[in-house]
N, C-alpha and C positions, 0 to 999 in steps of 0.2 A: 619675693624676688624683686630686685631692682636691676636694670640693665646696667648702670653704672652706679657703683656704691660710693657716696661722698661723705661717708661718716668718718669721724676723726680716727686717726691710728697713729701709732708712734712713727714720726717721720724718720726716714733713714736719710742720712747725710747725701747730699748730690754727689760729692765726691766719691763715695762707696759705690753707688749706682754706676756712675760713669765709669769707674775702675772695672766694675763687673761687665759692663757692656764692651769694654776693650778686651777683657778676658774672653768674653763670648767671640767677639771677632777673630782673636787669636786661636781660640780652638777650632772656629770654623775653618780657619785657614790651614790648620795642621791635621785635620780629620776629614777623609773622604767617606768614612763608613758611618752611617746614620746612628747605628747602636752604640759606638764607641763615642761618638760626638754627645748623644742624648745622656750617656752615663756621666760624661765629664761636666756637661751644663748643669744637671742636677746638683753636683758637688759644689760648683762655683756660685750657682745662683742661691743657694739655700740661705747663705748668710745675708743676702739682701732682699729677698721676698720670703713671703709666707706660704709654705707648701709642705706638705708630707708626701705627696706623690705628683708626678709630672707625666702627662701623656701627649701622644701625638696620633690626631685622628686624620686620616687622609680621605679624600672624596674620590670614589670610583665613578667616572662619569657615564661609562658604559653600562653599569648596572644600577646606577643611581642609589649608592649606599655609602654611608660612612663606615671605615673601617679602621679599627683600633691598630695602630701600625707600631707604635712603641710605647712602653710603660715602664716607669722608674719609681719605687717605692723607698723611701729613705731609711725608714725603721726596720725594713726587713719583714714587715707584717705579711703573713700569707694572705693571699687573695684569689677569689674564684674567677676574676677578670682575666682573660686571656688574651694574647695578642692574636689578631686575626678576627675577633669579634666584629659582626656586621650588623647594622641596624638601618632601617629606612631614613632618609633626610629628615623627614617630617616628624620623626619620633624621639629626636635628640637634640639637646641644646647645640650640639656642633652643626647640626643642619641648620638650625635657625641662624647661628653666626656666619656660616658659609653663604647664606643667602643674603642676610642683612648688612653683613661686615661690620656690626656692632657687637662689643664685648657683652658676655652675658654673665651675671653674677649671682650666686646665691649664698646668701650669709648663713642660712641654717636650713640643712635638707629637711628636718622634720617638719617645719613650717611651710616649706615650698609646696604650691599646689599645681604648678605645671609639670608636664612630663611624669605623671605619677608612677609608671611601670619603671622608669630609670631611678627615679628618687627611691623606690622602695628597694631596689637592687642596691643603691648606694648605702641606704640605711643598713642593709645586711652586711655591707662591708665596713660600716662604722665611720663612713665618711659623713662629715657634718656640713662642710662649706666648699665652694669652688669657684673658680673664674675661668671663663673660656674666651680666648681672644682669636681673631682671624689669623690664619696663615696665607699671606698672600703677597704676590710679587707683581711687578708692573704687567707681567704678561698673563698671569692667570690666578685663579683662585685655588689653592691646594688643599685646605682642610682647616684644622684649628690646633691650637697649642693650649692645654688645660692643666691648672695649677689646682690642688686640692689639699684640705686639712682635715684631720680628724677631730677637729673641734670647730664650734661656731666662730665665724670670723667676719668682720666688716672690712671689704676691701675699698680703700678710699680711691680718690682719683689718681693720685700720684702712682699708687700701687699699679693700678691698671694701665696708666700711661706707660710704666716702666715694663710691665709685661708685654704691652703691644710692641714696645722698642725691641724687646728681646725677640719676639716672634717674628719682627721684620727680617732681622738678621738671619733667625733660624729658617725663614722662608727660603732666603736666597741659598742657604746650605741644603735644604730639602730639594729646591728645585734643580740644583746642581746635581745632587745625587741620583734624584729621579731621572734627569736627563742622561747622565753617566750609565744608569742601569738600563734606560731604553737603548742607548747607542750600543752598550755591550750586549743586551738581548738581540738588537738588530744584527750585530755584528756576527753573534752566534748562529742566528737565523740564516744570515747570507752564507755562513761558514758551512752550515748543515746543507742548504740549497747548493753550494758549490761541490761539496762532497757527493751529494745525491746525484747531482747532473754528471758528475765525474763518473760515478758508477754506472749511470745509464749509457755513457759514452763508451766507458770500457766493455760493457755487455755488448754495446753496438759493434765495437771493434771486434770483440771475439766472435760475434755472429757473422761478419764479414769474412774473418779469416780463417776460419775452420767450419766443417760440416760433420765433424766428428762428435757424437754426443758426449763421449766422455770428457774429451778436452774442453768442450764448450761448457759442461757442467762445472769442472774445475776452475774454469775462469769466472764463472758466474758466483760460485761459493767464495773464492777468494776477493772478489769486488764487494760482495754483500757484507763480509766480516768486517770492512773497514769502516762502515758507516751504521751498521745494525748489529747490536749486541746480541749474539745467539751462539749456541754451541753444536747445533746440529743443522744440516742441510740435506734435502733430498729432493729426487726428481722422479715422480711416478708417471708413466704413460699407459694409456689404455692399450689393452690386447683384445682387438676386436674379435679374435676368434674364440676367446674364453670370456669375454666381457668382465675381466679383471683388470686391476691395476698392477702393472709391473714395475717395481722401483728399480730403476736402471743404475742408480748410483747414491750412495750414502756418505756424508762427510761429518765426522765428528771433529770439531775444533778442539775439544779438550784433551788432545794428545792421542787420540784414536786413530787420526790419519783418515785418508780416503778408502773407502771400502768398496770394491768392484764387484761384490756379489749381488745376484739379482734375486729379488724376493717378489712374490705375488701376493696381493690382498685383495679380498672381495670389495666391490663398489659399495653395497649396503652395510658393511660391517667395519668401515674404516673411516677415520677422519678426513683423509683425502678424498675417499668417495663421496662423502657427504658435500664437501665443496665442489667436487666434480658435478655432482647432480644439480647444485643449488646455482652453479655458474656465478658464485659470489665468494669473496674471501671469507673464510671461517677462522675464529679464535677458538681455541680449547684450553679450559683450565685443567689442573690436574684430575679434579673429580670427573670431568667430562671424558678424559683420556682412559680413566680406569673402566668405563663402561664399553669400551671397544676391546674385543678379545682377539687380537691379532699378534703375531710374532713381533712386528715392528712396534707397536704401541706397548706390548710388555717390555720390549728392550729399552725404549725411551723412559719408560717409568722407573726400570732397575738402574738406568744411569743417572737418574735424578731430575728429569725434565719436569717443569712445572706448567709450562704453556706451550702450545704449539699453534701455528698459524698455517693455514693451507691456501694457496692462491690458486684459482684455475687456470689454465693455459688456453685461451679462447681464440680462435682464429674466425674469419667471417662465416665459416662453414660448419665447424664443429669444436668441440672440446677434446683436447689432445691428452690432458693429463692435469697434473697439479705440481706446483713448486711449493715445497715444505720447508718451514723453518721451526727450530724449538729452542727454547731457553731454560735455564735452570732458575730464572727470577720470576716470581709471580706477577711482577708489574711490567713485563716485556710486551713489546708490541702494541704500540699506540696506534691511533686511527691514521696518523702522519706514517708510521712505519708500514701500515697495512696499504695505504696508497702508493707508496714507494714500491712495493712489492708487486702491486698491481700493475704499475709502469713496467717494472722489469719482467714481469710474467707475459704482458702483452709482446715485448720485443722477443722473449724467448720462445713464446708460442710460434712466431712467424719463423724464427730460426730452426725449431724442431721440425714444422712442417716441411721447410725446404730440406732439412737433414734427411727426414724420413723418405721424402720423395727423391731425393738423390741416392739415398740407400736402395729404395725399390728400384730404381733404374739401374744402379750398379749391379743389384743382384740378377735383374732381368738380363742384363748385358752379359754378366757372367755366365748366366743359364744358356743364353743363345749362343755364346762363343763356345760353351762345353756341347751344347746340342749340334752346332755346325761342325765342331771337329768330330763328334761322334757319328754324325750322319755322312760326313766325308769318308770315314773309316769304313762305315757300311757301304758306301758306294763302291769304295776300293775292293771290298770283300766279294769274293765271287760266291753267289747263293747256289744252292743245290737246284732250285727251280725258278722259273719265272712266273709259273702258274701250276696248278694241280692238274696232272695228267693221269687219265684212266677212267674206265666205265664199269669196273668191276663191282658186284653187289656189295661186297665188303667195304669197298671204298665209298660207294654211295651212301651206305648205312652210316659211315662215320661223317661224311659230309652233311648228312641230315641233322645229326646230332649237333655238329658244329654250328649250323645255322639256328637250331634251337637255343643254344647258350649264349652265341655271340651278342645278341643285343643287350644282355644283362651285364651287370658289373661282377658277376660271381667269379670267384676264384676257380681256376681250372688247373687240371693236373694232367698233362699229356704223358703217357707211357707207350712204350714200344721199343724194339730193338734197335741198336745204333744203325744209322743210315736209313731209317724208314721216312724221314721227313717231318720230324717233330716240329723243327722250328717253321717250316712251311705252314704247318697246321696253326701254330702259334701266331703268325702274321695274317693269316686268313681270319682267325678270331679278331685280332685287331681292326682289320680293313672292313669287317662286316659289323663292327659295333659302332656306338655313337661317339667313340674316341677316335675315330680314323682320321680326323684332322690334326690331332696332337702326336706327339712323338712316341714311337714304338722303340723302346730301349732294351737291349739285351746283354746279359752277361753270363759268362761261362764260369760256373762257380768251381768247376774242377780245373781250370786254367789258371787261376789265380793263387798265389802262396796264402796260406792260411793267414798269416800275420797281416796281409794287405787287404783281405776281402771285407773285413768290416769297413776300412775306409772307402773302397770301392763302392760298397752298398750305401753308407750313410754320410760319407763325405768326412773332412777334418778341418779344423781350424789351423791357422798358421802357428807353428810352434807345438802341435800337439804331441808330435814325437820326433825323434832325430830324423832330419830330412823332409820335414814338413815346413818347407820355406815359404809356401804360400797356400791360402784358402783353397780348398777343393769341394766341389759339389759332388755328392754322391749319385748313384744311378736312381736313387728313390726320388730325389730333387729334380733330376733331369726328366723322369717320367711322370712328374705331377701333371694331372689331367690327362695323362695317356696310359700307356700299357707298359708293364716291365716283364720281360721273359727272364726267367730264371732257369737256365739249362743246367743240366746235371745237378740238380737241387739236392740229391743224396749226398753230394760231397761237401755241403755245409757242415763245418765243425760243430760238435755238441753245444760249445760253450757260446757260439754265435746265434743258434737256434732259437733262444728266448727273446732276442731282439727282433730277430725276424718274424716271430709270432706276435709280438707287440705291434708291429707295424701293420700286420694283416688285421688284427683285431681293432686297433685304436687309430691306425692312420697317423701315427705321431712316432718320434724317434729325437735323438740328440746327436749332432756331429761328434766326432772324436775330438776331446779338448774343449767342448762346450757344454754349458749347462742350461742352455735356451733349448726348449722343447719346439720342434718344428713339426707343422701339420701337412699333410699331403692328401692328394687325392688320387690313388694309383690302383689300377687294376692288375693284380699278379697272375701270371700264366706260368706255371712251372713244368718242367719236363724231366723225366728220367728214365734210363733203360734197366734199372734196377728194381728188385722188389722192396718197395719202402715198407709194405706190412711185415715181410719177414725181418727187415732191418730193425722195426720197431719191437717185435718179439726179442730179437737178440739184443736189445739195448743200444743199438747203433744209432738210432734216430728217434726223437721225441713223438711220442703219441699224440700230444696235444696239437704240434704243429702238422702231423700227418693228416689228422682229422680236419685241420683248417685248411690244407691244401687240397684235400680230397672230396671237396665239395661237389665237383662235377668232373669226374674222370673221363677221359677220352683215350681209347686204347687205338694206337694206329697199327694196322695190320702189317705183318711182315710180308715182302715181295712174293714169297713162296706161296702164300695164301691168296693171291690175286694174280694168277699167271695169265688171265684174260688181258691184263694191261702190259705184258711183257712187249707184245709186238708194237703197240702203240708208243711205249717208252722208247724202244728201239729206234723207231722213225723219228721220234721227236730229237733224242740225243745226236742222232747221226745228222740230221738237219742242222742242228744248234752248232756242232763242231765243224761241220763241213763249211758253214758260212764263216766261221771264225779262220778257218785254215785255206779258204779260198778253193775248197775241193768241189766236186760234183759227183753227188751220191744218188744214184736213182733206185736201186734194187737191194733187197737182202732175200736170201733164198729160204724157201720154206722150211727146208731140212734144218737150216740154222736156227730159224724162230723155234722149231720144234724142240731142239735140243736146249735151247734156253729156257723154254717154258717146263722143262724137267728138271732143270738145275735147281738146287736147294736154295742158293743165294744167302749164304750166312752174312754178307756185307749188305744185303737189301739193295735199294735204289742206289746207293752210292756205288757199290760195287759195279753195278750194271752201268752207270755212268761211266766210271774209269774205264771199263772194259770198252765201251763204245767209242770213247775218246781215242783209246789205243787202236781200235780197228780204223777208225777214220784216218789216223797217221799212217797205217800199214795198207791204205787202200786207195793206190793211184787211179784205179778205174772206177766207173760208175757203180760197180757192185761192191756193197760192203763185205770185206772179208774179215770176219770175227776170228780171232785166236781162240778156237774151241778148246785147243789141248791145255789152255790154262784151267778149264773148268773139271779137269779129270778128277781132282782132289780139293777138299778144302778143309779148314780147321776143324769143322765138325766131324769129318770122317766119311762124308757122303761123296759118292763118285757121279759122275754125269751119266754112266751107263746103268747103274742101279738105283731105281726109283725109290722113294720112301713108301711107306704102306698107305698113306693118304694119296700119294701121286698115283700109285698102282690102282687103287679104289677108283680115283677119278678117271683114269683112263679106261678102266673096265665099264664104268657107267656111260661114258661117252660112246663107247663102241656099240654097247647095247641101245642107246639112243639113236645112234646113226642107223642101226640095222632097223629099229622100228619106225625110222622117219620121225623120230621125236614124238611119237604116241605114248603116253604114259600108261593109260589103263588100257583094259580089254584083254581078250586072250593072247592077241599078238603084240601087246604093248611092252615098253621097257620093262615094267615092274614084273609082269609075268616071266620075261626071259631071265631076269635076275633073281627070280623066287623071292619076292618081297611085295608088300603092300604098295599100293600107289602113295599113300600119305607117307610112308616111310622113305621111299624113293624122293620124293619131293623135299622131305626134311634133309636127306642127305646131299641133294642138289644144292640146297641153299647153304649148307654148311661149307660144302666144297667149292662154292662160287661157281656152279655150272648154271648157264642161261642158254636159252634157244638162240642160236646165231641169227642175225637179221638177213 
């Protein structure tokens, strides 16, 4: 090896080389693409220089390697050398030339001792001689230009000088091309940065302009598609009640359009769930997606998705969900793309947190508005009682049961004839429970048309049916954390009973026109004046619903079974209506009370209340005049003058007790007078509600 060979070689005419240099300059002026320029240089220089191949090796200053950039072979001989081959600076002649700026000449590769690894590779390529000259401009060192032959050759001084002259011109072209590529790359980078900043600005504008999650998602998906090549976008938010991710919106760019259906996926078995748990962006290849067994991943694979990227939506306090994109290309979503998605995700997380807070506030506001209207309606409604009135044993037994079950959250079924005060018992249950500070909501199932009852119970979305011009909360949502009183529960249609059973068992339901499952915490108290067990036997009521309602039955006694309370109730209603009508009622005759106590009262307390109200109207004096003539007959066929068998038995026992001065046992006791055992008499007294007067 000699740095510069000076052995004799056939001289080339100076005019030919000068002409070749002019042609090189002309080619440089007409070509900006290095590959085209190099191809033309090889053809023009071959007549004035000895070479079978021409190569351009450039220096990579960041990695400190020499990279084969271009290679031209004139004889079309196949070669194992490939463009892009990289070698350390110290292991190649090009590296030495770059450092020393002196030509490097090898006359015969077979006898060359330096760079043994490279020489062996050149021998395998049948290269026998070569010359490497520096490629340098006034500003920087670029690399080297190499000439090689398939036979031994001694490059003289004139040849080397000519090659260096060519290299100086080529260096200017290479420098210009590299500068142009750098400028173009910089412009492309600026364009990408501009587009990405525009996306962030558009997302930010969308966040400011809307709090609706669907509109927000649509704006985000449209903006991302312009700078990030992908075919699928979705937004998954955590449902804290089920600890699952609910996919709120899906967008397929490949002609599928926006899909508004909601899907639920488990945290531990979904790509989005893994990103959610890791709190870091996660990228999944096709093989990774196939390991997840969810409806969404199966659909993505079926659509042809090859890669999915999931970015967690993180705020200062929590992770809200994930923003997910997927592509049909294996090479999608570089680190730069993931960084952009993370920036978008940070903005989206803030917006979603605000949207969820706004949505929660709006729902609470709607609920409070509904509760306000409902309670105002309740205030306007005249209740049968302001408090429970009575001291009879049967009433006390009922109240004892009520106090036992009230602190629990068990379902209660209140049975009794119409007018006995079932709603009053339900209110007492609520007031004695831990839910007393929340809403007591009632609904009369018999008073609402069948077609509207489901909407009243469960609510509906806007547009769910004709006339649904706005969203409406149902009674179950109004009663959340409180008590719902279902009056006349026997009138609920059979087709609606399974939904009611589901709420009782699972505490969940869907509004009409919605697929979103809502969870509530409601205690249900039901009431009926009908025989539900008989209805179950006749197929008019579902047995499973009956057993679910019949957890703790409370039977409200009719007024005829608690005659001891009639006098108290008469005084209570008389004072109540006298105060309203500005009347002064002081007394009620004993005979009148006795007649009222013997009456059958088919309408129970409600009938008594209405009778006393009429009596107050008809009583201008302090004495209450009750129109007893109205009690001569009733729908059940009983008359005021003819007592029932139970009433007659009760009067007979009372007379015996008064005659024995309320002594039950002994030869002169009431039991002996009646011809029965003392224990039998006590049992009959308890059944008929007879107790010793105070």
